[in-house]
C-alpha positions in Angstrom: 0.0 0.0 0.0 1.5 3.4 -1.0 2.4 5.9 1.8 1.8 9.6 1.9 5.1 11.6 1.8 4.9 12.5 5.5 4.9 8.9 6.5 8.2 8.2 4.8 10.0 10.6 7.0 9.0 10.1 10.7 11.8 12.5 11.8 9.8 15.5 10.5 7.1 14.9 13.2 4.2 15.3 10.9 5.3 18.7 9.6 5.6 19.1 5.8 7.8 22.2 6.2 10.5 20.0 7.8 10.8 17.9 4.6 14.0 19.2 2.9 14.4 19.3 -0.9 17.2 19.6 -3.4 15.8 21.4 -6.5 16.7 21.2 -10.2 19.1 18.3 -9.7 19.7 18.1 -13.4 23.4 17.5 -13.8 26.1 15.0 -12.6 27.6 17.7 -10.3 24.3 18.7 -8.7 23.2 15.1 -8.3 26.5 14.2 -6.6 26.2 17.2 -4.3 22.6 16.4 -3.4 23.3 12.7 -2.7 26.0 13.8 -0.2 23.9 16.6 1.3 21.1 16.6 3.9 18.1 16.9 1.5 15.5 14.2 1.9 14.0 14.6 -1.5 15.7 15.1 -4.9 13.7 17.0 -7.5 14.7 16.9 -11.2 13.3 17.7 -14.6 12.8 15.2 -17.3 12.9 16.4 -20.9 13.4 14.9 -24.4 16.9 15.1 -25.9 16.8 17.3 -29.0 19.7 15.8 -30.9 19.0 12.1 -30.4 18.0 9.8 -33.2 15.6 8.0 -30.8 13.4 9.1 -27.9 15.9 9.8 -25.1 14.8 11.3 -21.8 17.4 13.5 -20.2 17.7 15.7 -17.2 17.0 19.3 -18.3 14.5 22.1 -17.8 13.2 23.8 -20.9 14.0 25.9 -22.8 17.5 24.5 -22.0 17.7 21.0 -23.5 21.4 20.5 -22.9 22.2 17.8 -20.3 25.1 15.7 -19.2 22.8 13.0 -17.8 20.2 10.7 -19.2 17.3 9.8 -17.0 18.6 6.2 -16.9 22.0 7.3 -15.6 20.3 9.6 -13.1 18.1 6.9 -11.7 20.8 4.3 -11.4 23.0 6.8 -9.5 20.2 7.9 -7.2 19.1 4.3 -6.4 22.3 3.7 -4.6 21.2 6.1 -1.9 17.9 4.6 -0.8 17.5 6.9 2.1 16.6 9.7 -0.4 13.2 10.2 -2.2 12.9 11.4 -5.8 10.5 13.7 -7.6 10.5 13.6 -11.4 8.9 16.6 -13.2 7.8 15.7 -16.7 8.3 18.7 -19.0 6.5 17.5 -22.2 4.0 14.8 -23.2 6.4 13.1 -25.6 8.8 12.2 -22.7 6.3 10.5 -20.5 6.1 7.1 -22.2 9.8 6.6 -22.7 10.6 7.9 -19.2 8.1 5.5 -17.7 9.7 2.5 -19.6 13.0 3.4 -18.1 11.7 4.0 -14.6 9.8 0.8 -14.7 13.1 -1.1 -14.8 14.4 0.3 -11.6 11.4 1.7 -9.5 11.2 -1.4 -7.3 14.8 -0.9 -6.1 13.9 2.4 -4.5 13.1 2.3 -0.8 12.3 6.0 -0.6 9.2 7.8 -2.1 8.8 8.3 -5.8 6.8 11.4 -6.8 5.8 11.7 -10.5 4.8 15.3 -11.4 3.1 17.0 -14.4 1.1 20.1 -15.0 -2.0 18.6 -16.7 -4.5 21.4 -16.6 -4.4 25.1 -17.6 -4.2 27.4 -14.6 -4.2 31.0 -13.6 -2.2 33.9 -15.2 -2.8 32.9 -18.9 0.2 30.6 -19.0 1.8 30.2 -22.4 3.1 26.6 -22.0 0.8 23.7 -22.9 -0.2 21.2 -20.2 1.0 17.6 -20.4 -1.6 15.3 -21.9 -3.5 14.2 -18.9 -4.6 10.8 -20.3 -1.1 9.8 -21.2 0.3 10.9 -17.8 -2.5 9.5 -15.5 -3.0 6.2 -17.3 0.7 5.3 -17.5 1.7 6.5 -14.1 -1.3 5.1 -12.3 -0.9 1.7 -13.9 2.9 1.2 -13.9 3.6 2.9 -10.5 0.8 2.2 -8.1 3.1 2.8 -5.1 4.2 6.2 -6.3 2.8 9.5 -5.3 1.1 11.4 -8.2 1.7 15.1 -8.3 -0.8 16.8 -10.7 -1.2 20.5 -11.1 -2.0 23.5 -13.3 0.2 25.4 -15.6 0.7 28.9 -14.1 2.6 32.0 -15.1 3.4 34.8 -12.7 4.6 38.2 -13.9 7.2 39.4 -11.4 5.9 42.5 -9.5 2.4 41.8 -10.7 -0.4 43.2 -8.5 -3.2 41.1 -10.0 -5.3 39.5 -7.3 -6.3 36.3 -9.0 -6.2 32.7 -7.8 -7.4 29.2 -8.7 -11.0 29.3 -9.8 -13.8 27.0 -8.7 -13.9 25.7 -12.3 -10.2 24.8 -12.1 -10.7 23.0 -8.8 -13.8 21.1 -9.9 -12.0 19.9 -13.1 -9.2 18.5 -11.0 -11.5 16.8 -8.5 -13.3 15.3 -11.5 -10.1 13.9 -12.9 -9.2 12.3 -9.5 -12.6 10.6 -9.5 -12.6 9.7 -13.2 -9.2 8.1 -13.1 -9.8 6.5 -9.7 -6.7 7.8 -8.2 -6.5 5.9 -4.9 -2.8 6.4 -4.3 -1.6 9.6 -2.6 -2.0 12.7 -4.7 -0.1 16.0 -4.4 -1.3 19.2 -5.9 1.5 21.7 -6.7 0.0 25.2 -6.2 1.7 28.6 -6.9 1.9 30.6 -3.6 1.1 33.9 -5.4 -2.2 32.4 -6.5 -2.9 30.3 -3.5 -3.1 33.3 -1.2 -6.2 34.5 -3.1 -7.9 31.1 -3.3 -7.5 29.4 0.1 -11.3 28.4 0.3 -11.1 26.8 -3.2 -8.0 24.7 -2.3 -9.5 23.8 1.0 -12.4 22.4 -1.0 -10.0 20.4 -3.1 -8.4 18.7 -0.1 -11.7 18.1 1.5 -12.9 16.1 -1.6 -9.6 14.3 -2.1 -8.9 12.7 1.3 -5.5 11.4 0.2 -4.4 14.8 -1.1 -1.7 17.2 -0.1 -0.1 20.4 -1.4 3.2 21.5 -2.7 3.4 25.3 -2.3 5.9 26.7 -4.8 7.3 30.0 -5.8 10.2 31.6 -7.7 12.3 34.6 -7.4 10.4 37.8 -8.2 7.0 36.4 -7.4 4.7 38.7 -5.3 4.8 36.6 -2.2 6.2 37.3 1.3 6.7 35.6 4.6 3.4 37.0 6.0 1.5 35.4 3.1 3.2 32.1 3.8 2.4 32.2 7.5 -1.2 32.8 6.6 -1.1 29.8 4.2 0.5 27.6 6.9 -2.2 28.6 9.4 -5.0 27.8 6.9 -4.0 24.2 6.3 -3.0 21.3 8.5 0.8 21.2 8.6 1.0 17.5 7.6 -0.7 18.3 4.3 1.6 21.0 3.0 5.1 20.9 1.6 7.1 23.9 0.3 9.2 24.5 -2.8 10.6 28.1 -2.3 13.6 30.2 -3.1 16.3 29.6 -0.5 16.3 33.1 1.0 12.5 33.2 1.3 12.4 29.6 2.8 15.1 30.5 5.4 13.1 33.5 6.5 9.9 31.5 6.5 11.4 28.7 8.6 12.6 31.1 11.2 9.3 32.9 11.5 7.2 29.7 11.4 8.9 28.1 14.3 9.3 31.3 16.3 5.6 31.9 16.1 4.5 28.5 17.4 
């Protein structure tokens, strides 16, 4: 039976903020550093090699397609450190099937959690990038990796310095809930949500978690986004701490950690 992420790491005492991440681990050097470091989870981006004569998943984040590691090399290196969990972020529909074939050969050797992530629905901010084909992602990942955690979200685009007060709409939430039911996702499900939009749509996201009992959130942000520590503290207060994980720029995360535990 698959576990929720919080159950894999009892040392965090039920607090998702205590789960530590190494982000964009897309090269040999970064993977080596992350495996030797304290991070519990390794997050990396899976893209399609642009100069290969056959479908070759590599570790890269678009628009940069250059990489010094294939997905297969990355996985066989990471599996030697079974105390770490991994999160694979699929960047295009075309990479999903070949990546799943490669992961299928080695997934059983991982003792830590495996999170499979894709943006499968259009989200707020009129994002320009196209969602991953939801049928391809959900069917393949649900069937081949029933013990994984599925991370399914919305495309989102934030204009740095923007003052727009928009969030995740009821329609976006209802569509996601409908997909969870339609595809009978009984394994743990994570919903990555952009902090800049979440702060304006807490009731909608509360409804999502209420209707998906095995659900959790990954609150993410990037440099330049209109989000501050007070916003994050309000988000932390709105949801149970065991349901929420954080993917934040290092400076913002450090300040948030300090304030979160000082204000207990």
